[in-house]
Backbone bond lengths (Angstrom), bond angles and torsions (degrees), N, CA, C in turn:
res aa  C-N    CA-C-N  psi(-1)  N-CA   C-N-CA  omega(-1)  CA-C   N-CA-C  phi
1 X - - - 1.443 - - 1.558 108.83 -
2 X 1.338 119.96 -40.96 1.362 121.75 -178.83 1.578 114.03 -63.40
3 X 1.298 116.46 -32.22 1.480 121.69 177.08 1.519 107.72 -65.97
4 X 1.323 118.03 -40.12 1.521 118.62 -178.51 1.589 107.15 -68.04
5 X 1.261 119.58 -37.53 1.481 123.14 -177.66 1.562 106.64 -66.64
6 X 1.373 117.41 -41.28 1.408 120.93 179.97 1.481 109.06 -61.06
7 X 1.305 118.29 -44.75 1.504 124.63 -179.59 1.484 111.04 -60.94
8 X 1.379 114.72 -44.94 1.444 119.13 -178.78 1.563 109.74 -62.39
9 X 1.320 116.16 -50.22 1.453 125.53 -178.01 1.508 108.19 -58.39
10 X 1.390 118.78 -43.94 1.441 119.32 178.65 1.523 109.49 -64.79
11 X 1.328 117.37 -40.39 1.541 118.68 -177.24 1.529 109.97 -66.13
12 X 1.278 119.24 -37.18 1.437 124.17 -179.98 1.574 110.32 -66.02
13 X 1.372 113.53 -47.20 1.473 116.57 175.97 1.497 112.75 -59.14
14 X 1.299 116.60 -44.53 1.449 122.92 179.77 1.533 111.53 -60.66
15 X 1.345 117.04 -44.32 1.405 119.39 178.59 1.488 113.98 -66.00
16 X 1.325 116.62 -45.50 1.436 120.24 179.43 1.548 115.57 -64.03
17 X 1.358 112.36 -29.81 1.507 120.27 179.86 1.461 114.09 -89.69
18 X 1.340 118.03 -5.71 1.491 120.97 -171.45 1.600 108.41 -88.82
19 X 1.314 113.04 146.56 1.469 119.47 173.45 1.525 107.98 -92.50
20 X 1.354 111.77 152.35 1.552 113.45 176.39 1.499 109.99 -62.84
21 X 1.302 119.23 140.07 1.504 122.40 -179.34 1.483 113.95 -79.30
22 X 1.289 113.95 126.59 1.433 123.49 177.66 1.524 108.61 -113.48
23 X 1.350 123.11 112.58 1.381 122.23 -176.31 1.480 112.18 -58.87
24 X 1.293 121.57 -22.46 1.502 122.11 178.59 1.492 113.63 -68.79
25 X 1.318 115.11 -15.59 1.408 117.63 -177.02 1.497 114.04 -88.74
26 X 1.351 118.40 -2.30 1.414 121.82 -179.97 1.521 107.86 -67.49
27 X 1.338 115.47 124.13 1.427 121.36 -175.36 1.576 115.89 -69.25
28 X 1.248 122.13 125.80 1.404 125.52 179.62 1.543 108.91 -131.91
29 X 1.291 119.99 175.24 1.414 125.40 167.31 1.476 115.33 80.60
30 X 1.405 121.38 -119.91 1.331 122.37 -166.12 1.434 115.95 -68.85
31 X 1.399 117.08 153.78 1.391 121.38 174.19 1.519 109.43 -73.98
32 X 1.351 112.77 159.75 1.497 122.31 179.39 1.527 106.12 -116.59
33 X 1.385 115.26 130.55 1.459 119.23 174.23 1.494 112.57 89.40
34 X 1.295 114.49 159.51 1.480 123.14 176.90 1.485 113.13 -86.50
35 X 1.336 118.49 157.85 1.526 119.48 174.25 1.449 112.52 -55.12
36 X 1.378 119.31 142.45 1.444 123.92 -178.89 1.611 109.70 -116.41
37 X 1.243 118.78 14.30 1.476 121.51 179.52 1.441 109.21 140.55
38 X 1.387 114.32 -171.15 1.425 119.76 -178.78 1.541 109.08 -116.60
39 X 1.294 121.32 -164.31 1.525 123.17 -174.07 1.484 115.07 -104.07
40 X 1.368 116.15 14.19 1.438 119.26 -178.30 1.553 109.11 -59.79
41 X 1.306 117.86 125.70 1.477 123.67 178.59 1.487 117.41 79.58
42 X 1.405 113.77 -4.91 1.441 118.61 178.53 1.531 109.40 -76.49
43 X 1.370 117.14 150.61 1.437 121.73 179.14 1.597 109.80 -111.53
44 X 1.331 114.02 121.08 1.472 120.43 -178.15 1.466 108.93 -107.16
45 X 1.313 120.80 130.84 1.490 123.39 173.35 1.506 104.99 -107.36
46 X 1.419 118.21 111.74 1.356 123.26 -172.06 1.575 109.55 -118.65
47 X 1.348 113.72 118.65 1.496 112.83 176.97 1.528 107.76 -86.42
48 X 1.366 112.21 153.10 1.415 119.69 -179.29 1.510 112.34 63.30
49 X 1.278 117.51 39.52 1.544 124.18 -167.20 1.487 108.68 -97.85
50 X 1.345 121.88 7.53 1.530 120.42 -179.20 1.499 111.94 -77.00
51 X 1.311 116.62 -18.36 1.493 117.01 -176.22 1.547 107.30 -159.50
52 X 1.317 113.73 178.33 1.402 118.14 170.51 1.555 117.84 63.61
53 X 1.362 114.93 -145.77 1.465 120.04 -179.82 1.496 112.14 -62.44
54 X 1.308 119.36 -37.31 1.449 122.75 -176.06 1.549 109.93 -64.20
55 X 1.378 115.00 -40.89 1.476 118.22 178.95 1.480 112.59 -70.18
56 X 1.374 115.62 -34.96 1.497 120.45 179.90 1.577 108.93 -65.29
57 X 1.264 112.29 -40.94 1.560 115.94 175.00 1.495 111.67 -57.89
58 X 1.338 112.95 -45.97 1.475 120.75 -179.58 1.518 108.55 -59.84
59 X 1.295 120.95 -49.22 1.359 123.21 -176.70 1.556 113.77 -64.23
60 X 1.281 114.24 -37.12 1.462 121.12 177.12 1.532 111.20 -58.55
61 X 1.341 112.88 -47.55 1.406 120.64 -174.82 1.550 109.31 -72.21
62 X 1.376 118.22 -33.68 1.367 122.08 177.51 1.481 117.55 -60.77
63 X 1.336 114.60 -31.61 1.484 124.18 177.64 1.563 108.58 -58.44
64 X 1.317 114.74 -29.19 1.490 116.89 179.65 1.574 111.04 -86.18
65 X 1.288 115.57 -9.37 1.494 119.87 -178.82 1.539 111.74 93.88
66 X 1.346 113.29 31.78 1.497 120.71 -177.53 1.523 107.53 -82.05
67 X 1.400 114.73 159.31 1.442 122.30 169.47 1.507 109.93 -88.97
68 X 1.279 120.43 131.93 1.519 120.75 -176.99 1.465 112.45 -123.01
69 X 1.274 117.78 125.20 1.435 124.28 177.19 1.506 107.36 -97.06
70 X 1.339 116.29 111.07 1.525 121.61 -174.96 1.564 103.23 -90.46
71 X 1.214 117.18 98.65 1.592 122.73 179.76 1.485 108.93 -106.33
72 X 1.299 116.28 102.28 1.462 120.61 179.92 1.575 113.23 -155.07
73 X 1.316 114.03 167.26 1.455 114.13 -177.38 1.453 119.53 -83.69
74 X 1.335 117.76 -19.71 1.470 117.67 -175.15 1.498 112.43 -87.32
75 X 1.352 111.68 116.71 1.451 116.50 174.80 1.528 115.03 -114.43
76 X 1.372 111.19 -20.11 1.487 116.38 176.53 1.542 113.26 -109.92
77 X 1.344 113.71 143.11 1.458 116.40 -173.47 1.515 108.37 -63.25
78 X 1.373 114.93 138.09 1.494 124.75 177.57 1.579 102.85 -123.37
79 X 1.305 115.60 119.39 1.447 117.79 -179.64 1.503 112.86 -66.20
80 X 1.295 119.36 -18.43 1.486 121.82 -178.24 1.555 109.60 -94.76
81 X 1.302 116.81 -8.09 1.533 121.44 -176.91 1.533 108.86 -144.51
82 X 1.357 115.90 97.71 1.363 117.62 -176.99 1.504 118.10 -66.84
83 X 1.338 119.75 149.06 1.490 121.67 175.08 1.496 114.67 100.28
84 X 1.282 117.71 133.59 1.434 124.66 177.62 1.589 106.16 -133.95
85 X 1.285 117.30 169.72 1.466 117.71 175.53 1.513 113.45 -64.27
86 X 1.312 115.25 -20.68 1.544 122.25 -178.16 1.506 108.11 -83.48
87 X 1.340 120.01 -43.48 1.397 122.30 -179.75 1.493 107.91 -68.57
88 X 1.361 120.31 -40.66 1.461 124.22 174.02 1.524 113.31 -56.02
89 X 1.370 117.30 -45.19 1.391 122.07 -175.73 1.629 106.54 -69.68
90 X 1.277 116.02 -33.26 1.452 114.51 176.66 1.516 114.44 -70.19
91 X 1.261 116.32 -36.93 1.439 120.81 173.44 1.599 113.97 -65.69
92 X 1.250 114.03 -35.66 1.469 120.08 174.63 1.570 110.49 -63.50
93 X 1.277 117.03 -46.33 1.475 121.38 179.19 1.517 108.47 -63.03
94 X 1.303 120.72 -42.78 1.470 123.90 179.28 1.578 111.95 -61.29
95 X 1.288 113.09 -34.97 1.507 120.47 -175.52 1.579 109.40 -80.50
96 X 1.413 115.54 -5.50 1.397 113.38 177.54 1.505 119.47 112.92
97 X 1.333 113.37 -7.56 1.477 118.66 -177.60 1.587 110.80 -98.17
98 X 1.366 113.78 -177.80 1.443 119.53 172.35 1.574 107.58 -110.76
99 X 1.267 119.78 137.87 1.429 124.63 -177.32 1.440 116.43 -116.02
100 X 1.329 117.67 144.77 1.459 125.76 172.98 1.462 109.75 -134.72
101 X 1.311 118.75 108.24 1.433 123.89 -171.02 1.502 109.41 -90.94
102 X 1.287 122.02 133.44 1.441 122.70 178.28 1.584 109.20 -142.64
103 X 1.269 117.94 123.84 1.449 122.59 176.98 1.511 106.88 -72.34
104 X 1.355 116.53 125.41 1.507 119.42 -172.88 1.555 109.32 -148.09
105 X 1.342 114.76 130.02 1.427 122.97 168.63 1.555 106.39 -105.04
106 X 1.329 118.35 109.51 1.464 123.64 -169.07 1.518 106.21 -68.40
107 X 1.277 122.39 -9.47 1.531 118.58 176.57 1.488 114.44 -75.12
108 X 1.317 115.98 -14.78 1.502 122.57 -177.99 1.526 107.37 -99.25
109 X 1.329 115.59 101.37 1.545 118.02 -176.52 1.505 111.70 -64.30
110 X 1.368 118.29 -33.27 1.408 116.62 176.82 1.478 115.07 -63.98
111 X 1.389 114.72 -42.74 1.482 120.19 177.67 1.531 111.57 -67.36
112 X 1.280 117.73 -30.17 1.483 122.58 176.05 1.578 108.70 -64.15
113 X 1.367 113.95 -47.75 1.425 115.32 -179.79 1.503 114.60 -64.64
114 X 1.341 117.07 -35.81 1.442 122.57 177.46 1.507 111.00 -66.29
115 X 1.395 117.51 -39.84 1.401 121.13 -178.28 1.518 113.57 -69.21
116 X 1.389 112.71 -38.63 1.443 119.47 177.43 1.546 112.51 -66.45
117 X 1.312 115.29 -41.71 1.481 120.96 -179.83 1.476 108.70 -64.69
118 X 1.388 120.03 -45.10 1.373 122.53 -176.53 1.518 111.37 -66.40
119 X 1.323 118.42 -40.09 1.445 123.47 178.08 1.489 109.75 -65.36
120 X 1.291 120.53 -41.22 1.457 123.87 178.40 1.501 110.01 -64.10
121 X 1.311 117.92 -41.59 1.457 122.06 175.83 1.528 112.29 -64.53
122 X 1.202 115.79 -38.28 1.489 121.05 179.29 1.443 116.19 -64.23
123 X 1.392 113.31 -44.80 1.502 119.61 -177.78 1.497 117.06 -105.93
124 X 1.380 112.84 -4.02 1.493 114.60 179.63 1.470 115.54 88.96
125 X 1.391 119.24 18.49 1.364 120.03 -177.56 1.505 112.88 139.51
126 X 1.348 118.48 177.78 1.421 124.86 176.16 1.499 106.22 -135.62
127 X 1.299 115.58 129.68 1.556 120.63 177.12 1.513 114.81 -106.17
128 X 1.275 115.48 -26.34 1.448 119.80 -173.80 1.526 110.76 -143.21
129 X 1.325 118.51 131.39 1.449 122.53 177.04 1.605 108.31 -113.17
130 X 1.272 117.50 128.97 1.479 120.61 172.59 1.484 110.77 -114.89
131 X 1.306 115.28 108.25 1.528 120.60 178.25 1.618 104.83 -83.03
132 X 1.223 115.70 89.36 1.507 119.69 179.42 1.461 114.56 -104.69
133 X 1.281 117.34 -27.06 1.532 119.17 -178.34 1.482 113.01 -57.19
134 X 1.312 117.10 136.61 1.456 120.35 -173.14 1.553 109.42 -157.69
135 X 1.347 117.28 145.62 1.469 122.87 173.10 1.562 104.06 -116.95
136 X 1.411 109.32 147.95 1.496 114.18 178.97 1.517 110.66 -141.42
137 X 1.374 113.69 137.58 1.415 122.88 168.39 1.506 107.46 -143.63
138 X 1.403 113.63 110.52 1.510 112.95 -174.79 1.538 105.74 -96.63
139 X 1.271 115.86 82.82 1.505 123.13 175.90 1.491 108.85 -126.15
140 X 1.293 116.33 153.21 1.455 124.39 171.18 1.516 111.56 -74.64
141 X 1.257 116.35 158.68 1.479 123.34 -167.72 1.580 112.76 -53.25
142 X 1.417 119.20 -39.55 1.438 117.17 -179.06 1.585 115.20 -63.69
143 X 1.379 114.13 -18.82 1.428 117.68 -176.02 1.579 118.14 -107.33
144 X 1.268 113.17 -0.23 1.441 118.73 177.22 1.595 109.94 -85.08
145 X 1.290 112.56 130.51 1.439 115.11 176.07 1.521 111.60 -91.53
146 X 1.304 114.95 163.68 1.466 115.46 -178.27 1.522 113.10 -65.96
147 X 1.296 116.23 -27.71 1.465 121.42 178.81 1.614 107.29 -68.73
148 X 1.274 118.45 -45.11 1.430 121.78 178.95 1.551 111.26 -65.56
149 X 1.296 119.30 -43.46 1.433 126.45 177.72 1.587 107.21 -60.19
150 X 1.265 118.60 -47.47 1.449 120.77 -175.36 1.560 110.79 -70.23
151 X 1.325 116.07 -34.02 1.451 118.71 178.58 1.536 108.90 -64.80
152 X 1.321 116.64 -46.63 1.456 116.42 -177.22 1.544 113.65 -65.37
153 X 1.352 114.59 -34.64 1.443 117.54 179.61 1.530 111.04 -72.69
154 X 1.379 114.58 -37.44 1.463 117.38 -179.63 1.449 117.04 -75.92
155 X 1.305 119.80 -31.88 1.460 125.55 175.68 1.494 109.23 -76.01
156 X 1.342 113.15 -54.28 1.531 117.98 -165.83 1.498 109.59 -77.04
157 X 1.315 120.54 -56.05 1.463 122.01 -175.40 1.507 112.14 -87.82
158 X 1.265 119.42 -56.38 1.519 123.96 -179.02 1.498 110.06 -56.69
159 X 1.402 115.17 -46.44 1.469 119.19 -178.94 1.449 112.07 -58.84
160 X 1.412 115.94 -45.56 1.468 121.05 -177.59 1.520 109.93 -67.58
161 X 1.297 119.79 -39.04 1.447 123.06 178.39 1.503 113.70 -61.25
162 X 1.311 113.54 -54.04 1.501 117.00 -172.17 1.520 112.23 -78.48
163 X 1.316 119.75 -31.89 1.488 122.50 170.36 1.528 109.30 -56.35
164 X 1.354 115.03 -50.81 1.550 119.90 178.92 1.500 108.77 -58.82
165 X 1.310 117.72 -46.83 1.432 119.81 -179.64 1.530 113.74 -59.80
166 X 1.319 117.85 -39.94 1.443 123.63 178.99 1.483 110.79 -66.29
167 X 1.356 116.24 -34.89 1.506 116.16 -175.55 1.518 110.51 -86.88
168 X 1.306 119.53 -14.45 1.442 121.87 -173.00 1.592 112.85 -46.71
169 X 1.384 117.96 -53.69 1.444 116.57 -170.95 1.503 110.03 -60.64
170 X 1.325 120.74 -31.34 1.408 125.96 -178.18 1.552 112.23 -74.12
171 X 1.405 111.21 -44.23 1.449 120.15 179.96 1.611 109.71 -60.60
172 X 1.344 112.14 -39.96 1.456 118.63 -177.59 1.492 110.23 -60.21
173 X 1.278 118.80 -27.39 1.491 121.33 -176.59 1.572 111.16 -93.46
174 X 1.325 119.90 -9.03 1.386 125.52 -170.04 1.532 109.69 -83.82
175 X 1.222 116.93 156.82 1.512 123.50 173.20 1.537 108.38 -94.79
176 X 1.333 112.07 120.48 1.442 122.73 -177.89 1.579 110.94 61.81
177 X 1.327 118.51 59.04 1.488 121.60 -177.11 1.496 110.65 -81.71
178 X 1.359 115.49 143.85 1.402 125.69 178.91 1.492 114.76 -131.27
179 X 1.319 115.26 143.89 1.522 120.36 168.66 1.554 104.76 -122.50
180 X 1.343 116.86 124.77 1.493 118.48 176.36 1.501 106.43 -118.30
181 X 1.295 115.35 135.15 1.452 123.56 178.46 1.481 111.26 -116.22
182 X 1.304 123.74 123.75 1.430 123.34 171.32 1.501 115.70 -77.96
183 X 1.450 110.40 87.07 1.375 117.83 -172.14 1.587 107.11 -146.90
184 X 1.329 114.66 156.09 1.462 121.42 -172.64 1.505 115.80 -85.80
185 X 1.392 114.22 166.45 1.448 117.86 166.49 1.539 111.33 -61.63
186 X 1.319 112.27 156.80 1.542 114.09 -175.72 1.563 105.55 -88.19
187 X 1.292 118.52 85.67 1.403 123.70 -179.28 1.528 105.54 -93.39
188 X 1.371 117.50 113.31 1.402 119.59 -176.29 1.480 115.01 -101.30
189 X 1.337 116.12 25.37 1.471 121.06 173.16 1.517 107.95 -66.64
190 X 1.269 113.70 132.90 1.580 118.57 -176.02 1.514 117.20 -44.92
191 X 1.366 119.33 -44.85 1.494 117.77 -178.16 1.490 113.59 -52.16
192 X 1.319 118.10 -37.28 1.499 116.85 -175.86 1.503 110.76 -79.51
193 X 1.301 118.96 -8.22 1.404 121.08 172.20 1.541 111.26 -93.54
194 X 1.299 113.60 -34.39 1.513 119.40 -175.14 1.522 112.46 -83.25
195 X 1.282 116.79 -30.70 1.481 119.42 -171.58 1.503 113.46 -70.99
196 X 1.389 116.08 -33.61 1.465 119.62 -176.36 1.525 105.94 -161.87
197 X 1.289 115.10 67.10 1.521 122.18 -172.64 1.471 113.76 -54.74
198 X 1.380 116.14 -42.82 1.499 116.19 -178.27 1.500 113.21 -62.31
199 X 1.354 117.45 -42.36 1.447 117.42 179.85 1.444 111.20 -73.16
200 X 1.283 121.69 -37.51 1.436 127.61 176.29 1.545 109.43 -55.57
201 X 1.319 119.23 -48.68 1.470 123.42 178.53 1.523 110.71 -54.91
202 X 1.298 117.71 -47.35 1.454 121.21 -179.48 1.530 113.45 -65.41
203 X 1.347 116.96 -45.09 1.479 116.78 179.24 1.528 116.83 -71.41
204 X 1.361 112.57 -31.73 1.455 114.60 175.38 1.518 109.68 -75.37
205 X 1.265 115.29 -25.47 1.515 118.13 172.74 1.492 110.59 -58.79
206 X 1.344 114.65 -45.14 1.459 120.32 177.20 1.499 113.33 -61.20
207 X 1.294 117.49 -36.16 1.427 123.91 179.92 1.628 111.01 -72.06
208 X 1.274 115.07 -29.86 1.432 120.93 175.00 1.523 109.73 -74.48
209 X 1.331 118.42 -29.03 1.413 122.57 173.86 1.510 107.64 -63.84
210 X 1.298 121.27 -42.76 1.406 125.71 -179.84 1.559 110.88 -59.19
211 X 1.305 113.79 -49.30 1.557 116.50 -176.39 1.527 111.28 -70.67
212 X 1.383 117.33 -37.14 1.474 121.05 178.61 1.466 112.00 -70.43
213 X 1.368 120.79 -42.51 1.506 119.71 -176.09 1.454 108.41 -81.49
214 X 1.310 122.64 -22.33 1.414 119.91 170.79 1.603 115.02 -65.91
215 X 1.287 112.90 -38.74 1.403 120.15 176.13 1.497 111.65 -69.52
216 X 1.354 114.49 -43.00 1.515 119.32 -174.65 1.590 109.68 -71.72
217 X 1.307 117.58 -40.11 1.463 122.37 -169.40 1.508 112.54 -98.75
218 X 1.393 116.26 -1.84 1.439 117.68 -178.33 1.517 111.15 -57.58
219 X 1.303 116.14 -34.40 1.534 117.30 -178.37 1.529 112.90 -66.48
220 X 1.319 117.27 -23.08 1.412 126.02 177.89 1.568 112.43 -86.19
221 X 1.328 116.49 -1.61 1.462 120.90 -176.00 1.486 116.45 69.10
222 X 1.328 119.08 25.21 1.415 125.05 177.91 1.460 109.62 -96.92
223 X 1.363 117.82 118.73 1.420 119.19 178.93 1.559 109.99 -85.63
224 X 1.379 112.91 137.96 1.476 117.87 177.27 1.491 108.97 -128.82
225 X 1.294 120.07 120.25 1.428 123.37 -174.37 1.514 110.17 -134.51
226 X 1.309 117.57 158.63 1.438 122.71 170.53 1.513 111.52 -109.79
227 X 1.281 119.06 149.91 1.476 122.67 -178.36 1.578 104.61 -137.18
228 X 1.424 113.37 133.53 1.370 119.22 178.57 1.578 110.77 -141.86
229 X 1.323 118.47 143.10 1.476 119.04 -177.99 1.525 112.62 -80.57
230 X 1.325 115.40 144.99 1.505 123.82 175.32 1.622 108.30 -65.85
231 X 1.316 112.19 -35.67 1.497 115.26 -177.62 1.521 107.62 -121.60
232 X 1.418 112.31 174.79 1.461 115.63 170.25 1.468 109.54 -65.76
233 X 1.377 116.24 150.95 1.387 122.08 179.17 1.514 112.79 -111.01
234 X 1.388 117.68 135.04 1.478 119.99 -173.07 1.476 109.95 -68.98
235 X 1.287 118.11 88.93 1.502 123.09 176.20 1.491 110.65 -126.38
236 X 1.338 115.32 174.72 1.471 119.19 177.44 1.465 112.86 -59.14
237 X 1.348 118.39 -31.83 1.500 122.03 -179.16 1.452 112.73 -63.17
238 X 1.357 114.48 -41.39 1.447 122.93 179.22 1.537 110.13 -70.00
239 X 1.362 116.18 -45.16 1.456 121.13 -177.73 1.522 108.63 -58.01
240 X 1.297 121.37 -38.65 1.482 122.35 -173.54 1.518 111.84 -87.62
241 X 1.333 120.09 2.45 1.456 120.24 175.85 1.611 108.43 -78.64
242 X 1.365 114.33 161.56 1.484 118.43 169.60 1.528 108.95 -50.30
243 X 1.288 118.72 136.87 1.506 124.83 -179.06 1.588 112.75 58.49
244 X 1.335 108.68 35.09 1.476 117.72 -173.57 1.593 111.20 -59.04
245 X 1.298 117.52 -36.55 1.495 118.75 -179.83 1.602 109.59 -65.91
246 X 1.342 115.13 -41.83 1.443 113.86 174.62 1.462 114.76 -62.77
247 X 1.347 117.36 -46.36 1.459 122.77 -178.86 1.607 110.27 -59.81
248 X 1.366 116.24 -39.04 1.337 116.63 178.54 1.520 115.67 -65.91
249 X 1.410 116.65 -34.19 1.452 121.54 178.08 1.447 110.50 -70.38
250 X 1.320 121.71 -20.99 1.433 129.12 -177.00 1.545 109.83 -96.97
251 X 1.304 119.75 4.16 1.459 121.16 -170.00 1.530 109.66 -108.98
252 X 1.289 114.63 165.53 1.474 122.39 173.79 1.547 109.53 -98.51
253 X 1.286 115.08 156.09 1.436 118.62 179.92 1.580 112.62 -73.48
254 X 1.281 115.66 154.12 1.494 121.05 176.64 1.564 115.24 -51.58
255 X 1.294 114.31 -27.20 1.463 119.28 -177.51 1.494 110.66 -57.33
256 X 1.277 120.18 -28.46 1.530 119.34 -177.60 1.521 107.60 -67.95
257 X 1.304 121.35 -40.16 1.470 123.39 177.57 1.494 110.88 -66.04
258 X 1.394 114.97 -40.17 1.518 117.92 -179.73 1.509 108.49 -66.36
259 X 1.263 119.89 -43.24 1.494 122.85 177.31 1.563 113.02 -57.83
260 X 1.389 112.54 -47.09 1.465 116.64 178.24 1.577 111.63 -64.26
261 X 1.320 117.28 -43.02 1.440 121.54 179.28 1.594 109.44 -55.18
262 X 1.347 113.48 -44.26 1.470 119.78 -174.10 1.488 105.46 -63.60
263 X 1.290 121.01 -43.79 1.511 119.89 178.43 1.440 113.66 -60.05
264 X 1.312 120.63 -33.89 1.433 126.12 175.89 1.546 110.35 -66.48
265 X 1.361 115.54 -45.36 1.398 122.49 -174.93 1.584 113.94 -63.09
266 X 1.319 113.50 -34.78 1.471 119.30 178.40 1.470 117.48 -83.48
267 X 1.316 115.28 2.18 1.527 119.62 175.36 1.540 108.78 -88.35
268 X 1.422 111.97 162.18 1.407 115.98 -179.08 1.580 108.95 -72.04
269 X 1.296 115.33 123.60 1.464 122.56 -178.80 1.451 115.71 -57.27
270 X 1.365 118.88 -27.52 1.431 121.52 -178.14 1.582 112.83 -86.35
271 X 1.277 114.07 -5.36 1.452 121.26 179.25 1.482 114.06 -107.79
272 X 1.277 116.02 -51.02 1.473 120.83 -175.60 1.538 111.25 -101.80
273 X 1.353 113.96 92.17 1.462 120.02 -173.45 1.523 105.77 -148.75
274 X 1.423 114.13 162.27 1.412 120.06 169.76 1.486 113.91 74.75
275 X 1.338 116.95 29.93 1.452 119.59 -171.33 1.566 110.46 -121.65
276 X 1.327 115.53 143.83 1.538 121.42 174.34 1.521 101.44 -110.26
277 X 1.376 115.43 96.61 1.474 118.97 -170.87 1.505 114.71 -110.56
278 X 1.311 110.73 158.78 1.461 116.98 -179.40 1.520 107.89 -104.33
279 X 1.342 113.70 148.73 1.484 120.27 -170.83 1.577 110.38 -62.10
280 X 1.382 118.17 -42.77 1.380 119.71 -177.46 1.550 113.21 -69.12
281 X 1.292 117.19 -33.23 1.450 123.62 -179.86 1.458 109.53 -67.95
282 X 1.367 117.81 -46.86 1.469 125.26 177.26 1.541 109.54 -53.62
283 X 1.385 114.87 -49.41 1.467 120.60 -176.21 1.546 110.65 -65.54
284 X 1.307 115.09 -40.67 1.524 121.94 -179.87 1.470 107.25 -61.02
285 X 1.301 121.24 -44.52 1.427 122.92 -177.56 1.491 111.63 -72.63
286 X 1.290 119.64 -10.89 1.533 124.14 173.25 1.498 107.55 -99.52
287 X 1.263 120.02 5.72 1.507 121.59 178.03 1.551 113.90 88.48
288 X 1.244 117.93 10.85 1.519 123.19 -178.54 1.502 108.35 -102.88
289 X 1.338 118.40 101.56 1.464 122.13 -173.85 1.500 114.77 -119.88
290 X 1.331 119.74 -11.36 1.446 123.37 175.90 1.581 106.69 -90.49
291 X 1.275 114.46 101.56 1.411 118.99 -172.40 1.527 112.00 -105.80
292 X 1.324 115.81 -2.91 1.481 116.91 -178.05 1.542 117.29 -62.03
293 X 1.320 112.08 -23.86 1.531 117.82 175.50 1.504 112.12 -66.89
294 X 1.322 117.14 -12.73 1.499 117.14 -179.24 1.502 109.46 -93.91
295 X 1.260 118.48 -8.26 1.541 120.46 179.09 1.503 110.16 -71.28
296 X 1.304 114.08 140.27 1.439 121.25 177.25 1.589 106.83 -63.68
297 X 1.403 113.80 -43.02 1.475 117.48 173.55 1.540 105.09 -124.12
298 X 1.353 118.51 96.45 1.456 119.95 -178.90 1.515 113.57 -50.38
299 X 1.338 113.06 138.16 1.492 118.40 -178.53 1.505 115.43 82.80
300 X 1.307 117.43 -5.19 1.455 121.18 179.54 1.554 107.98 -80.88
301 X 1.365 113.75 161.49 1.464 120.86 176.00 1.524 107.95 -69.79
302 X 1.306 114.55 133.20 1.483 117.45 -178.20 1.565 110.93 -98.33
303 X 1.344 110.32 149.67 1.577 119.97 -178.76 1.516 108.67 -92.01
304 X 1.285 121.06 111.17 1.444 121.25 172.99 1.553 113.06 -56.07
305 X 1.363 116.01 142.02 1.468 117.66 -177.07 1.573 107.09 -82.29
306 X 1.315 114.60 177.98 1.457 119.17 -176.59 1.516 109.68 -73.33
307 X 1.337 115.40 159.04 1.483 126.12 168.35 1.592 110.71 78.52
308 X 1.390 119.60 14.78 1.402 118.63 -178.25 1.441 112.64 -111.51
């Protein structure tokens, strides 16, 4: 009974002390604070790190001598989908980092907890979590199956929530801990809701995790931020879309997201938090403004990403 009373009293205090939420106050854009060091010796737990953006973030951190937990589903070679947890681990080692490969389906909370605990035991803790794993089906409501809807909700929102929860005790003990979620700004313009509602719900759910966890874990000094690309990124997901070749040519390389993520990780976690940031704005605030080198075809017209 006393526990329920404590919860009620806490809820009342929180409600009375809270300000009304204004979406315009959600921080975006520039980084806050100066760099506080590099990632040497830091341990990063990255979901979906066998390829694409997750792998590039891993390789960027590995160049500093970081420990990388490659947490992804793909363990066997697939000729249609390059990259496995083992090939990613090998690439990380070659880049100068230490790798720990673990096959993981983020939809299974028990397996997530087991993977996080084993990774923390292997490297002695977890300093940074990257919620990169994501599922996508860009269909209107009449064409989305229950299986597709559930997959997006379970991977995108549920996976982000429970992986963050599992990492929390280790992040709380870390020096300059960060959680990064690959999720968009909360653009409530009707087209983004009507064009692919099921996918939008799942990605905005990830963004709400950013804002909620940043508020909840701020007292522990854990930074929680979102990161989203200004343009489409040349990944397998883009390649397999209709007109994939054209989209790839108008995309930027995954390295732009890795470089932006790195700039977030080296900032003070108690200062730079609670933001839904764009890759180009993060880099600009770090003094990196020449972005043409990230283009798949330098000088070409770029394809804006979703939700902008």
